[in-house]
C-alpha atoms as one frame of an Amber mdcrd trajectory, in Angstrom:
protein
   0.000   0.000   0.000   1.327   3.409  -0.975   2.068   5.823   1.833   0.386
   9.209   1.741   2.709  12.178   2.236   1.835  15.768   3.023   4.376  18.477
   2.338   3.636  21.676   4.250   5.735  24.576   3.070   6.125  28.124   4.236
   5.936  30.467   1.290   7.555  33.458   3.036  10.769  33.205   1.009   9.370
  31.999  -2.313  12.665  31.292  -4.113  14.026  29.257  -1.232  10.764  27.369
  -0.859  10.790  26.586  -4.578  14.219  24.941  -4.211  13.147  23.047  -1.095
  10.023  21.646  -2.751  11.921  20.657  -5.915  14.502  18.739  -3.896  11.873
  17.077  -1.757   9.792  15.967  -4.754  12.888  14.702  -6.533  13.559  12.362
  -3.625   9.930  11.292  -3.083   8.980  10.807  -6.734  11.612   8.120  -7.098
   9.301   6.005  -5.005   6.084   7.031  -6.825   4.239   8.037  -3.718   0.922
   9.757  -3.084   1.924  13.354  -2.333  -0.064  16.487  -1.470   1.325  19.982
  -0.894  -0.147  22.733   1.258   1.467  26.171   1.302   1.202  28.456   4.312
   2.369  32.052   4.833   5.106  31.310   7.392   6.699  28.528   9.409   4.617
  29.315  12.493   1.498  28.085  10.644   2.977  24.699   9.733   2.171  22.762
  12.951  -1.549  23.590  12.894  -1.852  22.375   9.292  -0.190  19.097  10.216
  -2.420  18.788  13.276  -5.520  19.172  11.105  -4.281  16.507   8.692  -2.831
  13.857  11.026  -5.477  11.266  10.176  -5.321  11.789   6.416  -1.585  11.198
   5.858   1.068   8.675   6.869   4.034  11.043   6.908   4.813  14.736   6.715
   7.604  16.918   5.420   7.858  20.537   6.465   9.768  23.060   4.389  10.551
  26.701   4.949  13.112  29.218   6.025  13.627  31.523   8.985  16.381  34.126
   8.747  17.712  35.788  11.881  16.975  39.479  12.145  17.620  42.187  14.717
  15.001  41.010  17.245  14.400  37.785  19.224  11.518  36.903  16.856  13.774
  34.303  15.142  14.289  32.420  18.412  10.606  32.460  19.365   9.444  31.268
  15.941  12.060  28.534  15.651  11.645  27.218  19.196   7.851  27.155  19.164
   7.616  25.668  15.667  10.228  22.974  16.213   8.851  21.998  19.630   5.333
  21.781  18.195   6.552  19.565  15.353   8.398  17.275  17.751   5.319  16.954
  19.950   3.061  16.224  16.972   5.423  13.557  15.684   5.937  11.759  18.974
   2.278  11.913  20.006   0.952  10.739  16.632   3.845   8.308  16.067   4.103
   9.619  12.513   7.319  10.911  10.982   7.749  14.597  10.269  10.812  15.458
   8.213  12.087  18.878   9.180  13.259  20.838   6.161  13.012  24.258   7.756
  16.212  26.185   7.184  17.393  28.396  10.022  19.992  30.820   8.722  21.828
  33.951   9.732  21.428  35.552   6.301  19.932  35.059   2.842  23.196  33.798
   1.356  23.350  30.944   3.873  19.706  30.112   3.274  20.098  29.954  -0.498
  23.106  27.646  -0.245  21.291  25.280   2.083  18.063  25.264   0.057  19.544
  23.060  -2.650  19.785  19.969  -0.432  17.593  20.563   2.620  14.360  19.410
   0.942  15.981  16.164  -0.154  17.410  15.616   3.324  13.996  16.067   4.954
  12.371  13.648   2.508  15.144  11.127   3.014  14.748  11.297   6.803  11.042
  10.483   6.546  11.648   7.645   4.099  14.255   6.127   6.422  11.944   6.327
   9.449   9.142   4.640   7.499  11.484   1.958   6.200  13.174   1.228   9.535
  10.526   2.210  12.036
């Protein structure tokens, strides 16, 4: 039986998200899986979308980017989002591949966007295979 995957991506940095999704799909399509994509405005909205869809999908991949600015907003967004994702994954016992880039600047984010989507997809595939 084919596994159903949901990719939830933050569309705040559109060019970075485009790279993340392309890499993720490249990795997942090799396995011809059932894949849906939902785009949200920012990373903070990702956990609620997963929460609403826990029963409909077997695995999740989250994609996005948070770039550090001049205020503590970066820390609050990253901590709350990542903790929420961890809690959702452990409570539901479903894998969530974290492809959210946390970077100090746009240059770092762009460099990391080429592989991060593939890495997140690979992590989920490994958990499904071995878990």
